[in-house]
N, C-alpha and C positions, 0 to 999 in steps of 0.2 A: 743381472744376466739371466737369460731364460734357461730353464732346465729341459732336458729331453728324456722321455721315458723309453722303455724297451721297444715301443712301436713307432718311435720317431716323432711322437707328438710333443710339441713345445708347451711349456706352462710357465707362468710368471712365479717367481718365488714369493712367499708370503712376506709382506712388509712387516718390519718389527717396530713397534711403537712403545715409547716410554711416556707414561702419564705422570707428571710431577705434581703431586697434590691429589690425594685420593679422597677428597671431600665429595660433597653432593654433585658438583659440576664434573669433576674428574671421573667419578664412577659412571656417570651417564655417557660422557663421550667415550670412555673406555669400552662400555658395553656395545655401543653402535660401531665403533672401529673394529672390535673383535668380531661382531656379527658380519661386518663387511669383509672379513677375510684376513685381518691383521693378527699377528701375535702381539698381545698387549701385556706389558709389564707396568708396574706402578712403583713410584717412590712415595712411601707413606710414613706416617708416624708409627713408632714401635707398637703403640697400643692398638693400632688397626690391623696388625699383621695377621692375627689369628682369624678375625672375621673375614678378611679379604682372601686368605688362603683357603678357607672353607667355602667361600662364595658369598658375596654381598647381595642382599636382597634389594631389588629395585621395584618401584611401583609406577606404572604408567597411568596417569590420571584419565579417567573416562567419566566425564560429568562431575557433579559436585561430590558424589560419594563413591563412585566406581574407581577401583584401584586394581589394575592387572599386574600380578607379581611376575618378576623376571629375575634372573640370577647373573651376576657378573663375577667371574672367577679369573683373575689375571694369571698369567703363566708364572711370573716371578714377582714376589713382593719384596722390594728393596726397602730397608729402613736406614741404610747408611749410604749416602751419596757416592762413596768411593766404590761400592760394589757395582754401580751402574757402568763404570768404566770397563768392566769385563765383558760387556755385551756391545755389539755394534748396532746402532739404531738407525732406522730410516727416517723416523719422525720423533721429535721430542715436543710434547704438549705441556705448556706452562699453565697449569690449572690452579693457580694460587692467587691470593689478593695482591694488589700493588705493593702494600707494605711488606707482605711476606716475601714477595719477589725481591724487594730492595734488601731485606735482611739476608735472604739467601745468597744474593750476589756478593754481599759484603762479608765474605768469609763464612757464610752459613751453609755451604755445601753446593748450592746451585752453580757457583763459579766452577767447581770441580766437574759437575755434570756437563756444562757447556764447553769447558776446556777440552773434554774428551769426546765431544759430539761429532767431531770430524766434519763430514759434509752433510750431516743430517738436516732435514728441514725442521726448523724450530717454529712451532705454532704459538703465537703470542696473543693472548686473550685479554690482557690488561689494556685499557684504553686511555690512560692519562697522557697528557701532553709531554710529560717528563720521561715516559717509558723508552722511547727510541734512544735517547742519550744515555739512559741507564744501561741499556743492553749493548750499546755500541762497542764497549771494550771487550765483550765476551762472545759476540756472534756477528758474523758478517751480514750486512743488510740483504745480500742476495739469497741468504738462507732463510730469511724470516718470511713467514706467512702470517699476516695480521688477520685476526678474526673477531667476531662479535658473539657474545653469549646471548642468543635469543631463546632463552628458556627460563623457566622457573623450576628450581630443584631444592629440596630441603630434607632434613632428617625427620622422617615421619615416625610416630604420629605427631602431627602438629596440634591436633585436638584429640581428646579421648575417644577411642573407638574407631579412629580413622583406618587403621590397618591391624591385622592380626598379630604381627610381630614387627619390631623396629626395622626400618630400611630407609631408602631414599625414594621419595615420591617426586615425579617430574612431569612437567607439562611443556610441550614444545609448540608454540602457536604459529611459528613461521620458519622459513629456511635460515640456516646458519650462514652468514656472509664471510667470505674469505678473499683476501687480496695478496698477491705475491707471485714470484716466479713459479713456484710449485703448488700454487693454490688449486690447480686442476686436480692434482693427485689427492690432495686432502679432501676435496669435494667428492671425488669419485669413490673414495673409500667410505665416507659417511653415507653417501647415497646407496652404495652396495649393501650397507647395513640397515637400510630403510629409515635413515635420518635425513630429512630434507636439508639440502645445503646448496649454495650457489657461489660462483665466482663473480665478484663485483669489482668496479673500477677502483674504489678507495675505501675499504672497510674501516681503516684506521681513522680517517677523517670523519666519516659518517658516525662511527661510534663515539668519537670525541664530542661531536655536537649532541648526540643523544645523552652522553654522560653529563654534559654541561646543563642539560635540561633536568635530568633526573636528580643529580646530587643536591642542588638547591631545594628541589621539591621534597626530597627525603629529609633534608635538614629541617625544613619548615614543619613536616609531619612530626618529626621528633619534638620540635618545640610545641606542637599541639598535643603532646602526650600520646602520639601514635593513634589519635582518634580522628577519623575523617570528618565527623560532625564539628569538631573544634577547628579543623583546618578550613571548613566552609564558612563558619560563622564568626571566626575571629579575624585578626589581621594577617594570618599566615599565608593564605592563598595569594593575596596581593603582593606580599613580600617575596614569596617564592617565585612568582611570575617575573617580578622586576629583577631579582637576583639571577634567574635563569637567562634573561635577556642579556645581562652583563656578562655572564659566563660564556654565552654563545658569541658575544662580540669579541671576547678574548680569543676563542678558538678561531674565529674568522680572521682576526689580525695575525695570529700565529701561522695559519695555514694558507692564507690568501684565498680562501674559498668561502662561499656563502652557505649559511645553514640551510638544510632542506626546508622547503616552504611549510611543510606540515608542522615542524617544530615551532615555527613562529606563531602558530595558532594556539600554542600552549600559554594562554593568558589566564587571569584569575577566574573568569566565568567558566572557561573550559575545565580548569582543575576542579571546580565545584561540581560540575556535571559528571566528570569522570569518577570523582570520589563517591558519587551516589550510585553510579551504574556498575562499577567494578565489583563490589561485593555481590551483586546480583548475578552477574554473568561469568565471573571467574570460577574455575572448577576447584578452588581452594579458598581458605579463609584469608582474604587479602590483608586485613589489618594485622592479624596475628602473624602472618608470614613476614610482612614488612618489618614489624618490630623485631621479630626473631632474627631475621637475616641481617638487617642493617645495624642492629645492636652488636652482633657478632663481628662485623667488619667496620665498627665505628671508627677505628683509627684511620681506615682508608678514606672514609667520608671526610674527616677533618683534614687529612692530607690534601685531598683534591680541592676542597673549598679554599684552603690556605694557598694552594698553588694558583687558583684563579685570581685571588686577590693580589698576590705578589706579581703575577704577570700583568694584571691590569695596571698596577702602579708603575711598573717598568714601561709599559706601552703608552701610558697616559690615557687609558680608557676609563670609563666610569666604573666604580666599584662600591658606591655608597650602599646599595641594597645588599650586596654580598657581605660587606663588612658589618652592617647592622644585623643581618641574619646570623652571622657567625658569633657575634657578641651576645645576642639574645639567647642562642641555643647552647653554645659551647663555652661562653664566658670569656 
């Protein structure tokens, strides 16, 4: 409802946003939503409360070594999911891994958050094919806005001397995609905070295809000891390409849609070229970042690879490369 001041001028009330998961991704989105005019609260781990209450430091990457400091200070730092029920939110952002989301919904506190979310828009950033069914008992589909994380963010310093004091470094190469009934409001809020965002036809499916390409590639990189040179010169690039093709076929069969043409170009020679160019042009240390980030969310990678294999077996589609990759890397 609009408010009217003493001169009869109307103004929109500030939207209230809850960020669930105050890690590197949650802090960056929280910062831009706050700068866009929202009142932003977070649900974080107890050990994060003091840092967030005082103001978390963020660094915008500018070139290979440039880091512009910023501060994100949420209005309320919740450490108990039950206290979030005392506030009425317009948007709830789920900024946790797929496995953390699953645990949270299974009696871990996120079930309480969503139960009391009322008519709030729920922004879902997890892109596994199993996510909609997981969320269905807790939130109505009409309330869901599906998004894709088009950024790199991590706890800095990743290498010695990167920043003066610890914080979250981030790099946003392109607009954040969103789909859903209330996607326009989400996009407008981010854009008002100077974070590029766009409303797209089907962010969930697009990100599912992207994940189907990324997860086998990351698994192969882990098999190569997180070294691009070994990815290029060993069997890993070829195996990653074949496994990614099988994973995209699973997504295509499940969604009834075709993979974006660009992803079908991700074959062994392309991976080799990208692995050579990425360390040169990325504004961060790519090999170190990938090892750091995907080691941290290792259980999510295993979950997604296992899900592709299980679905392929059920659908009757090829999964030899996926199974070989899984066995070689995860045992």
